[in-house]
GUFI-327453 format. One line per field, with one value per residue: residue number from 1; x, y, z of N, C-alpha, C, O in turn; chain. Coordinates in steps of 0.1 Angstrom, whole numbers. Example, Ala and Ser with C-alpha at 12.3 -4.5 7.8 and 13.67 -1.06 7.14 Angstrom:
tilum: c(1 2) .
n.px: c(132 128) .
n.py: c(-57 -22) .
n.pz: c(78 71) .
ca.px: c(123 137) .
ca.py: c(-45 -11) .
ca.pz: c(78 71) .
c.px: c(132 129) .
c.py: c(-33 0) .
c.pz: c(78 79) .
o.px: c(142 134) .
o.py: c(-33 11) .
o.pz: c(85 80) .
guba: c(A A) .
This chain:
tilum: c(1 2 3 4 5 6 7 8 9 10 11 12 13 14 15 16 17 18 19 20 21 22 23 24 25 26 27 28 29 30 31 32 33 34 35 36 37 38 39 40 41 42 43 44 45 46 47 48 49 50 51 52 53 54 55 56 57 58 59 60 61 62 63 64 65 66 67 68 69 70 71 72 73 74 75 76 77 78 79 80 81 82 83 84 85 86 87 88 89 90 91 92 93 94 95 96 97 98 99 100 101 102 103 104 105 106 107 108 109 110 111 112 113 114 115 116 117 118 119 120 121 122 123 124 125 126 127 128 129 130 131 132 133 134 135 136 137 138 139 140 141 142 143 144 145 146 147 148 149 150 151 152 153 154 155 156 157 158 159 160 161 162 163 164 165 166 167 168 169 170 171 172 173 174 175 176 177 178 179 180 181 182 183 184 185 186 187 188 189 190 191 192 193 194 195 196 197 198 199 200 201 202 203 204 205 206 207 208 209 210 211 212 213 214 215 216 217 218 219 220) .
n.px: c(119 114 119 129 139 159 176 184 198 220 234 243 261 279 290 302 323 336 345 366 386 410 427 451 466 462 473 476 470 496 503 510 512 532 524 502 505 497 473 474 470 473 487 502 490 480 453 443 446 430 407 400 396 377 358 356 367 386 409 418 445 440 436 443 446 426 404 380 370 338 306 289 273 242 218 234 238 249 259 285 297 280 284 292 319 332 333 347 372 378 379 399 419 418 428 453 464 466 442 408 375 343 312 295 267 268 281 266 245 232 224 205 182 179 211 225 245 259 285 294 306 290 297 315 351 373 398 429 425 426 405 411 404 393 379 354 338 311 299 274 271 282 283 303 334 358 387 405 393 393 421 428 416 432 454 453 461 459 444 465 475 474 465 438 432 429 404 386 389 379 353 343 345 327 301 300 296 276 255 254 241 217 206 206 185 165 163 157 132 117 115 107 81 70 73 51 32 28 21 -2 -17 -17 -30 -53 -61 -65 -87 -109 -134 -128 -135 -157 -144 -136 -155 -155 -174 -207 -216 -244) .
n.py: c(-252 -269 -254 -274 -293 -277 -272 -298 -302 -284 -292 -317 -310 -294 -316 -330 -314 -311 -338 -334 -320 -328 -330 -322 -346 -362 -384 -378 -385 -390 -368 -380 -375 -357 -336 -323 -304 -280 -283 -277 -256 -218 -218 -241 -267 -299 -312 -334 -329 -304 -311 -330 -319 -298 -319 -327 -356 -385 -389 -417 -435 -443 -473 -483 -473 -477 -473 -453 -424 -422 -406 -395 -423 -441 -426 -408 -384 -351 -318 -309 -329 -329 -308 -292 -279 -297 -319 -317 -311 -333 -351 -339 -349 -376 -375 -368 -388 -401 -417 -421 -405 -401 -391 -360 -368 -392 -390 -376 -389 -404 -378 -354 -333 -304 -306 -302 -280 -258 -248 -233 -234 -247 -236 -213 -216 -238 -229 -216 -230 -227 -227 -234 -213 -226 -246 -241 -238 -248 -277 -288 -281 -295 -318 -334 -332 -312 -314 -303 -275 -269 -269 -246 -222 -219 -214 -192 -157 -136 -103 -76 -56 -28 -26 -34 -15 5 -2 -2 23 35 25 36 63 64 55 76 100 90 89 118 127 115 127 153 153 147 167 186 180 181 209 218 205 220 244 245 240 258 278 268 273 301 310 300 314 339 336 333 350 372 363 374 388 376 381 392 376 384 369 364) .
n.pz: c(-147 -115 -81 -65 -81 -93 -69 -63 -87 -82 -58 -69 -88 -71 -56 -73 -80 -57 -55 -70 -60 -50 -75 -82 -72 -91 -119 -151 -184 -208 -238 -266 -291 -309 -326 -318 -299 -298 -287 -261 -232 -224 -199 -204 -198 -207 -227 -214 -190 -183 -192 -174 -149 -156 -157 -132 -126 -127 -155 -172 -189 -224 -235 -260 -293 -307 -289 -269 -252 -231 -226 -199 -180 -179 -162 -150 -157 -159 -154 -160 -174 -197 -212 -244 -242 -223 -238 -260 -249 -238 -261 -273 -257 -262 -289 -285 -278 -296 -303 -310 -312 -297 -313 -310 -304 -297 -273 -255 -253 -229 -215 -198 -210 -195 -184 -205 -221 -247 -263 -239 -205 -180 -152 -129 -141 -126 -103 -114 -139 -175 -203 -237 -265 -288 -273 -270 -294 -315 -317 -322 -349 -365 -357 -345 -327 -344 -356 -373 -376 -348 -347 -364 -353 -330 -341 -350 -353 -325 -318 -319 -290 -293 -315 -307 -286 -303 -319 -298 -287 -311 -315 -289 -297 -319 -304 -288 -310 -318 -297 -294 -318 -317 -293 -302 -324 -308 -293 -310 -320 -296 -288 -313 -310 -288 -295 -315 -298 -282 -300 -307 -282 -280 -304 -298 -274 -284 -300 -285 -262 -237 -202 -177 -145 -114 -87 -53 -31 -16 4 1) .
ca.px: c(124 109 130 133 150 171 182 191 211 230 240 252 273 289 293 311 332 343 354 376 394 423 430 465 473 461 481 470 476 503 501 519 516 541 517 491 511 487 461 477 464 485 495 509 485 477 440 436 446 419 395 398 395 363 346 359 367 400 407 427 450 434 443 445 442 410 397 373 361 326 300 284 265 229 214 241 237 253 260 299 303 268 288 304 333 340 335 358 385 377 381 413 427 419 433 468 473 465 429 395 365 326 303 287 253 272 288 255 233 224 226 191 180 185 219 233 250 261 293 297 307 277 299 332 364 384 412 444 426 423 402 412 392 387 370 340 331 295 301 263 267 286 281 314 348 364 404 411 388 400 435 427 413 440 466 446 468 450 446 477 470 475 452 426 430 425 392 380 387 371 340 338 340 316 292 298 291 260 245 251 230 205 202 205 174 155 164 150 118 115 116 98 69 70 71 39 21 27 14 -17 -22 -19 -41 -68 -64 -69 -100 -117 -137 -123 -144 -160 -135 -142 -157 -158 -191 -212 -223 -259) .
ca.py: c(-260 -265 -251 -288 -300 -268 -275 -311 -303 -276 -300 -325 -303 -292 -331 -333 -307 -315 -349 -331 -310 -336 -334 -321 -358 -372 -388 -376 -395 -381 -368 -388 -372 -341 -325 -322 -295 -268 -282 -273 -241 -209 -224 -255 -279 -306 -310 -343 -322 -296 -321 -337 -304 -294 -330 -332 -367 -390 -394 -427 -433 -451 -486 -486 -462 -480 -470 -440 -418 -422 -396 -399 -433 -441 -425 -406 -370 -341 -304 -309 -338 -329 -294 -295 -278 -307 -331 -311 -311 -348 -355 -336 -356 -390 -375 -364 -398 -412 -421 -416 -401 -401 -379 -353 -373 -403 -386 -368 -397 -400 -366 -352 -319 -295 -303 -299 -268 -257 -235 -229 -242 -242 -228 -208 -225 -239 -220 -220 -236 -218 -232 -230 -209 -236 -258 -232 -240 -255 -290 -293 -278 -306 -333 -340 -325 -307 -312 -290 -264 -264 -263 -232 -214 -220 -211 -178 -144 -127 -92 -69 -47 -14 -28 -37 -4 17 -7 1 39 41 21 48 76 61 58 92 107 86 95 132 128 112 137 166 150 144 180 195 172 186 223 221 203 230 258 243 236 274 288 266 280 315 313 296 327 350 336 330 361 375 361 383 390 366 392 388 373 391 360 365) .
ca.pz: c(-136 -102 -74 -60 -90 -92 -53 -67 -96 -78 -51 -76 -94 -60 -52 -84 -81 -44 -58 -78 -52 -50 -87 -82 -70 -101 -128 -163 -197 -217 -252 -272 -306 -310 -335 -312 -289 -301 -277 -247 -231 -222 -189 -209 -193 -218 -228 -207 -173 -185 -195 -159 -142 -160 -156 -119 -129 -130 -166 -173 -203 -234 -236 -274 -302 -311 -276 -272 -241 -234 -218 -189 -179 -178 -150 -143 -162 -149 -162 -162 -186 -207 -218 -253 -238 -215 -245 -270 -243 -239 -275 -279 -246 -268 -303 -283 -275 -309 -300 -317 -300 -300 -318 -298 -303 -286 -259 -248 -252 -217 -209 -200 -216 -186 -182 -217 -224 -261 -265 -229 -194 -170 -139 -130 -144 -115 -100 -122 -152 -188 -215 -250 -274 -298 -269 -271 -307 -316 -320 -328 -360 -376 -349 -338 -324 -355 -350 -381 -372 -338 -349 -372 -343 -318 -348 -355 -342 -314 -322 -309 -280 -299 -326 -302 -281 -315 -320 -284 -290 -325 -309 -279 -304 -324 -295 -284 -317 -321 -289 -295 -328 -312 -284 -308 -328 -297 -285 -319 -319 -283 -290 -324 -304 -277 -303 -321 -288 -278 -311 -305 -271 -283 -315 -290 -262 -292 -306 -270 -254 -223 -196 -164 -136 -105 -77 -37 -30 -3 14 1) .
c.px: c(118 120 134 146 161 180 191 202 223 240 249 260 284 294 304 325 341 351 364 387 410 430 444 471 471 471 474 476 483 502 514 522 517 535 508 494 503 472 462 471 476 492 505 505 478 459 436 437 432 407 390 393 379 353 347 360 381 398 421 431 442 443 449 440 428 399 390 370 345 321 295 274 253 226 224 247 241 257 276 302 292 275 295 317 340 342 346 372 388 383 396 422 429 429 450 474 472 453 418 388 351 323 299 273 254 274 274 242 225 226 210 192 185 200 230 233 260 273 298 299 298 283 313 340 367 392 424 438 420 418 405 401 385 380 354 334 316 298 288 262 273 283 292 327 352 378 408 405 393 413 437 423 425 453 465 452 458 456 455 469 467 464 440 421 424 408 383 378 378 356 334 336 327 302 288 289 275 250 244 240 217 200 200 189 164 151 153 138 111 109 104 81 63 66 55 29 17 18 -1 -25 -26 -28 -57 -70 -69 -84 -111 -122 -133 -135 -144 -148 -144 -144 -156 -174 -195 -217 -236 -260) .
c.py: c(-258 -260 -262 -293 -292 -270 -285 -310 -292 -284 -312 -322 -299 -301 -334 -327 -309 -328 -347 -322 -317 -338 -332 -335 -369 -371 -386 -384 -385 -382 -372 -384 -356 -329 -318 -309 -284 -271 -279 -261 -231 -212 -239 -268 -285 -307 -322 -339 -311 -299 -326 -325 -300 -307 -335 -348 -372 -394 -403 -429 -446 -466 -487 -474 -466 -476 -457 -437 -419 -411 -401 -413 -432 -437 -414 -388 -359 -332 -305 -319 -337 -311 -297 -290 -290 -318 -327 -311 -327 -355 -352 -342 -371 -386 -373 -374 -408 -418 -414 -409 -401 -388 -373 -360 -387 -401 -383 -378 -400 -389 -362 -333 -308 -296 -301 -283 -267 -248 -227 -237 -236 -235 -221 -218 -226 -233 -225 -227 -225 -230 -229 -226 -219 -245 -252 -234 -249 -267 -295 -291 -288 -322 -339 -329 -322 -304 -300 -277 -258 -258 -247 -221 -211 -213 -193 -168 -140 -113 -84 -60 -34 -15 -29 -23 8 11 0 17 42 36 32 58 77 60 70 100 103 90 109 134 127 122 150 165 151 161 191 189 180 199 229 219 214 240 259 243 253 282 283 276 293 318 308 308 337 350 332 342 362 373 371 377 380 380 386 387 382 382 360 348) .
c.pz: c(-122 -94 -67 -66 -93 -80 -59 -75 -91 -68 -58 -83 -82 -55 -61 -83 -69 -47 -66 -75 -52 -64 -90 -79 -81 -112 -142 -176 -202 -229 -257 -286 -306 -319 -332 -298 -288 -290 -264 -243 -228 -210 -192 -203 -206 -216 -219 -190 -173 -184 -179 -149 -141 -155 -140 -118 -133 -145 -169 -189 -212 -234 -249 -281 -307 -300 -279 -256 -242 -223 -207 -189 -178 -166 -143 -151 -156 -157 -167 -174 -199 -213 -229 -249 -232 -229 -256 -263 -241 -249 -277 -269 -257 -283 -299 -280 -285 -309 -309 -304 -307 -308 -306 -293 -290 -275 -249 -246 -241 -210 -210 -205 -208 -182 -192 -219 -236 -262 -253 -216 -185 -157 -141 -131 -128 -114 -109 -135 -165 -200 -228 -258 -281 -288 -268 -284 -308 -322 -328 -344 -373 -368 -341 -332 -337 -353 -360 -378 -359 -337 -354 -362 -335 -326 -350 -346 -335 -318 -314 -300 -285 -309 -318 -293 -292 -317 -309 -284 -301 -319 -297 -285 -312 -315 -290 -293 -321 -310 -288 -307 -324 -303 -292 -314 -316 -293 -298 -321 -306 -282 -302 -318 -294 -286 -308 -312 -283 -288 -310 -296 -274 -295 -306 -281 -275 -295 -293 -263 -241 -214 -183 -153 -125 -92 -64 -38 -16 7 11 -3) .
o.px: c(117 132 144 157 172 192 203 213 234 253 259 270 296 304 315 335 353 363 372 396 419 439 450 482 475 477 465 487 480 501 525 532 509 539 503 485 502 464 452 465 488 504 513 512 472 453 424 430 425 398 379 383 371 341 340 353 389 389 432 425 440 455 460 432 420 387 393 368 340 328 298 266 250 232 222 258 236 260 278 309 294 266 304 327 352 352 353 383 400 392 404 434 440 436 459 486 475 452 419 392 349 329 298 269 247 271 273 232 213 230 203 201 195 203 241 223 269 269 305 294 297 275 320 338 363 396 427 447 411 426 401 390 373 373 344 323 313 299 289 255 271 281 291 326 350 382 414 413 395 417 444 429 428 462 474 450 447 468 453 457 457 456 430 409 416 400 374 367 369 348 322 327 320 292 277 278 266 238 233 231 208 189 192 181 154 140 144 130 99 98 96 71 51 54 48 17 6 9 -11 -35 -37 -34 -68 -81 -79 -92 -122 -113 -134 -145 -134 -145 -155 -134 -158 -182 -187 -222 -241 -271) .
o.py: c(-247 -261 -260 -295 -297 -269 -284 -315 -292 -284 -316 -330 -300 -298 -339 -333 -310 -329 -356 -318 -309 -346 -339 -337 -380 -361 -394 -389 -373 -393 -368 -389 -347 -318 -308 -307 -278 -263 -279 -256 -235 -207 -244 -278 -279 -302 -321 -344 -311 -293 -326 -327 -300 -304 -344 -353 -364 -401 -398 -425 -457 -467 -491 -466 -458 -475 -451 -446 -417 -407 -413 -413 -420 -442 -412 -382 -358 -337 -302 -315 -344 -303 -306 -296 -293 -325 -336 -311 -332 -363 -361 -341 -376 -395 -375 -375 -420 -425 -403 -407 -401 -378 -378 -359 -391 -408 -389 -376 -400 -391 -365 -325 -302 -286 -299 -275 -276 -236 -217 -249 -224 -228 -222 -228 -218 -228 -237 -230 -217 -239 -217 -233 -220 -254 -258 -231 -255 -266 -303 -297 -288 -333 -347 -317 -331 -292 -290 -268 -246 -248 -239 -210 -199 -208 -185 -168 -141 -111 -83 -57 -28 -6 -25 -20 18 20 8 23 51 45 35 65 86 66 74 105 110 93 113 142 134 127 158 174 159 166 199 198 185 201 238 226 217 245 269 246 257 289 291 283 297 328 313 314 344 360 327 346 353 380 375 365 377 387 374 394 385 386 353 342) .
o.pz: c(-117 -98 -62 -61 -95 -83 -59 -73 -96 -69 -53 -85 -84 -48 -57 -84 -71 -43 -69 -82 -52 -65 -98 -85 -81 -115 -144 -175 -203 -234 -254 -292 -304 -320 -338 -289 -277 -288 -256 -253 -230 -209 -184 -203 -214 -206 -215 -181 -163 -178 -174 -142 -131 -150 -136 -109 -139 -148 -169 -199 -207 -233 -250 -276 -311 -303 -289 -248 -252 -214 -204 -198 -178 -157 -131 -149 -145 -168 -179 -184 -209 -218 -228 -252 -235 -229 -260 -269 -242 -247 -282 -272 -259 -288 -307 -278 -284 -319 -313 -292 -319 -309 -295 -282 -281 -265 -238 -240 -242 -199 -219 -203 -213 -176 -189 -219 -236 -262 -254 -216 -182 -151 -151 -124 -120 -124 -110 -143 -164 -205 -231 -258 -281 -294 -264 -285 -298 -334 -337 -351 -385 -373 -331 -335 -344 -349 -357 -377 -357 -331 -350 -364 -335 -320 -352 -334 -340 -320 -302 -303 -281 -312 -323 -292 -290 -315 -312 -281 -300 -319 -297 -281 -313 -320 -288 -290 -326 -313 -283 -305 -326 -306 -286 -311 -318 -291 -296 -325 -307 -277 -302 -321 -294 -285 -306 -316 -281 -285 -312 -299 -272 -296 -307 -282 -272 -294 -296 -255 -234 -216 -179 -152 -126 -89 -63 -43 -8 18 20 -5) .
guba: c(A A A A A A A A A A A A A A A A A A A A A A A A A A A A A A A A A A A A A A A A A A A A A A A A A A A A A A A A A A A A A A A A A A A A A A A A A A A A A A A A A A A A A A A A A A A A A A A A A A A A A A A A A A A A A A A A A A A A A A A A A A A A A A A A A A A A A A A A A A A A A A A A A A A A A A A A A A A A A A A A A A A A A A A A A A A A A A A A A A A A A A A A A A A A A A A A A A A A A A A A A A A A A A A A A A A A A A A A A A A A) .
């Protein structure tokens, strides 16, 4: 990407984020399906609120269950909407209202290649926003937001702190032992090569006749 295109892209992203500064004043669609409570993040924010902050756009309520949210319009490609993370959150927003959603291909049909990011969000998250782990899944694998898989990820128990600490300690111990073994092998090879080199020099000195000593010159 040329420097000019990169600068223009950064400026467009800054403009989008700036437009979402007053997001606290927005009214977000309410989730009407009680079975989708798992879609809220750890702060209790609905997927609609999280999606609006990620896209820096106001999200309106779906007029009917047959309606779907669309991706960026033609000529309005941007990194925020062209992220699979944003797509997954918007799709979840539709599901919690009892609606449907587009495929990833349909959503990103107007996205240019440099704006697309899969499995990650292109910018630091807005202050106070937490994105659920399931929103980072790779939707390109099946081409659409997988509600069942997302729920399974959300329902999976997080590793306990003690177990996590044990894993870290075991990993650290393994790293120390591994490093010690590597250093031991390198030291052995070093001294072995040094010993062999010393032997060669010693043998060479025994086979070579002694040369005449250098004497002071008389200046002739």
